[in-house]
N, C-alpha and C positions, 0 to 999 in steps of 0.2 A: 777327516779328509787324507789319504796319503799322497804326499806333491814327492816327486822325483824331478832330475834334475843334471845334466851329463855336469861334472868336476873339468876343473880348466886343468890343461897339465905339470901348473905348478902345485893349484893342490892332491893331484897325483901323486908324485912327488915325495913332499910333505908325510903323506901319506902314507907312505911306500918305506920309506924312511925315518919315523912313527910306528910304523907296525916291529919294522927290523932290526931298529935301540928293542920297542918293549922280549921280543921274541931269541936276541943273539945274534949276531952268523949262522951262529957253531945251526938254527934251529932254523930258519933263512930256506927259499924251493929253490935246493939245488935240481932238481932233476924241471926245473922252469925252462919252454924251452917254445925258440920263436911259435910254431905251434901254436904250443902252448897258450903262449898269448894269446895267441888270434883270435884264438876258443875263446876260450877268456874276455876278450876286448866285444866281439856275441853274442856269452852271457848277458854282458850287463847291459850293452843296446836292446836287447832284446825284451829283457824283468826291466828295465825302462817304461817299455811303451807297455808294454802286457801282465806288467807285477810277478814272473816270471819269466823261467827259460827250461825247459822238457826237453831228455835226449832226443826225444822228437824233436820240438823244432830244432834240433842241433842239426836234426838228419834232411829236418826240407829244410834249414839254410845247406845245404851241401855237403853235408859229413858220412863221414862214411860209419858205421859199426864198429869196426877199424879203429877208424881214425879215434872215436868217442874211448874204446875200451884202452889209448894208447894213452889222451891226452886230457880229459873229461876230469881227472880228479888231484889232476894238478892245477885244468884250466878253473873249476874252482876253488882253489887254495890257493888263486892268484882272484879273481874277479870276488867272493870274497873280502877279503883283502883293501882291495881297489877302490870297492863303492858303501855309497852312504843313506840310509830315510832320513830324506826330511822335515819330522812332525807338524803338520800346524793343524 
């Protein structure tokens, strides 16, 4: 069974720093905007509850197709970098 948990702020900060160090500052996500970060947080929360987050889930949460076009790719990169799976 896969178990999920919310990472603490300290864990998120350590993970983000580790990803930046691994990628190098030149490969960081420069296009990360507050809107993309908020969408990434929504993706993480929804995936933690249901196991996945689709574009339809984001639209149901209030995002528009234009929001998805502008921010979804960046939000996915942020979300993948700030989550981890715990297997037991």
